[in-house]
N, C-alpha and C positions, 0 to 999 in steps of 0.2 A: 877842580875841587868838587867832590861829590857831597851833596847836601842830604840826600836821602834815597831810600829804595823801599818799595812796598810790593808785596806779592799777595795775590788773592786767587781764588778759584771758584768759578761759578756762583758769584754773588747774586742774590735775588734781584737786586736792582739791575744788574747787568743782564741777567737772563730776560727780565721784562723788557728792557730796552731792545735787545736783539729780536725778541718776538715782535715788538712793534715795528722794527725796521723791516722784518720779513714781510709783515702785512702791508707795509708801504712800498714794497718793491724797490728796495735799495739796490743799486747796481755798483759794483766795484769800479773805481776810477783808475785810469792810467793815462800816460801821456800819448794819447792817440786821438786824432780828430774824429769827432762824432757830431753829426748835425742833430741838435735838439731844438724843439720849438721855443721861440722867445716868448716869455710871459708878457702879458699886456700890463699897462701902467696900473690899473686898479688892483691887479693881482700882486704886483710888487709893493704897492702902497699898503695893502692889507697884511703883507708878510713882514713889513718893516720892523726891525728889532734894534733898539738902542740899548747898548750894554752900559752898565753903571761904572765899569772899571775905567782906568786911565786910558788915554789914547795909546794905541800900541799896534805894532806890526808883528805878525807871527808867521814865520816862514815854515812851511811843511815840506819835508823831503822824504820821499819813500825810497828806502834803500834795500837792495837785494841782500838777504842774509847769507847767501853763499858766495857771491862775487864781490859784494861791497859797492856795486855800481848803483847809480841812481835811476829810479824808474819813473818818477814824477815830481814836479815842483808846483806848489801853489802858495798863495799868500792871503792870510786872514788880516783884515784891516778893521780896527775899531776906531771909527771916526764919528760922523754925524749919525751913522747907523753902522751895524757890523755886517760885513760881507766877506765872502771868500772869492778871490780871483783864482779861478780854477782853469787855467789855460789848457785847451785841448783835453780836458778831463771828461770822464764819462760817468762821474758820480751822479746819481739820480735818486730823488725821493719825491713823492707827489706832494709833500708838504714843504718842499724847498724850491721855490720858483727860481728860474734861471733866465738870464738875458745876456747874450754875447759873452759866454764863459764867466759870468759873474753870478754867484749863488747868493740869494737874499734870505732874510729871516734866520740869521745864524744865532739861534738861542744856544744856551749851554748844552741842551740835549742834542741839538744838531751837530755841535762841535764833537761830542762823544761819538755820534753816529758816523761822522766824516772820518774821524781818526780810526775808529774801529773797523770801518769798511776797507781801509787800506792795510791794516796790520794783519798779517797772515803768518803761517808757518814759514812762508817764503820771503816775506818782507817785514821790515819794521819801519816805524815812523819817527822821524826826527823833527821835533817842534822847537823853534827858536824864537823866543819872544823878546821884543825890544820896545820898551816904553819910549814914546816920542812926544813931541809937542802937538797940540791940537792942529796947528797949521801943517805940520809934516803929515799927520794922519789924514787930514782932509785932502792934501795934495795927492797922496797915494790913492785915496778913494776916487778922486776925480780922474786920475790917470787910468785906473782900472775900469771905471765905468765907460770911459771914452775909447778904450783900447780896441774894442771889437773882437770878433772871433779869432782864435789863434790856430794856425795849421798844426797838424800832428808833428811831434818831436820838437816843437818850439816852446815848450812850457818853461824851461829854465831861461831861454833867450828872452822871452817876453817879460818874465818876472824880473830878471836882472835889468832889463831896459827901463822898467818902471822904477825900480829902486834907485837907479843912478840919477833919475830926474828929481828926486826928492832932496830939498835943501839939507845939507849935512851928510848925505849919503852919496855924493858925487863920485867918491872913490870906488864904488862898486863897479867891477868890470863886467861887460856883457859876456855871457857864456852860454853854450848849449848844454852844459853838463850840470845836472842837479847837485851832485856832490861838491863840485868846485864852487858853485854858488853858495852852498851851505857852509863851506869852509871860509869863504869871504865874509859871510854874515856873522859867523862865530867870532871873527876877529874884531867886530865892533864892540866898543865898551858898553857894558851893561846888558848884553844879551844873555838870557837864561835859556839853557838848552835842556830839553827833556826828550829822552828816547823811550819809545813805547813799543812793547812787544806783545804779541799774542801767539799762543801755540795752537791756533785754529787750523783746520784743514785748509789746504790751498784752494779748495772748491768752496766758494762763499756760501752757496745754497746749502751744501752739506753741513758746513759748520753752523749755520744758522739753525738748521733743523735739529742738530744734535746738541747745541748749546754748550759745546766744550770750550772752556775759556781758561787760559792761564795768563795773568797780567804781570807785567814787569816794567817798573818805571825806574829811570835813572836821570837825575837832574844835576846839571852843572851850570856855573855862571862864569862868564868871561870877566876879566879884571877891568 
């Protein structure tokens, strides 16, 4: 069931955000191993962000617009703090510290940056949000924090392995395929799915410099 669709082009807020990201040296992420330095404890503590919304898990799936195949999987967890488990990802911003494939300080602006960095003329982003209990969210948080770095091409495998260890989500099957994991997640009751498109140049730096933006949202909810 489709609840809404919105379109926009080159909004001032969006252009300002993209300019800020350009200045912060955002790098596009994919499912490929990349060694990034682990932030120290004081840095992580300073970046800590607690979101006021309900406990939730949001699965991100980056999908090729031409082939429909999945390019990357990650999981945003709103628990005692909000983090993104970005296994084998290469997303980088100097204001978003990382340790062992976990991104910290996930403010609303960072969520927009993360989403926008993956949406290109070549790929769109599927975001699937599931509200959970505080205990479920905290279990996901603990599993992500303790998981450690993930090898390249293991993004969906590691994410599905975490999900199936959360009470109530034991039916999730381990898979190496981002789209197959997305399909499993979509079948869970209460999941709200949003697909996000941008008609940016496939070259991130060129798109940032030009500021060309076409936004397209489509939201659905599972029964």
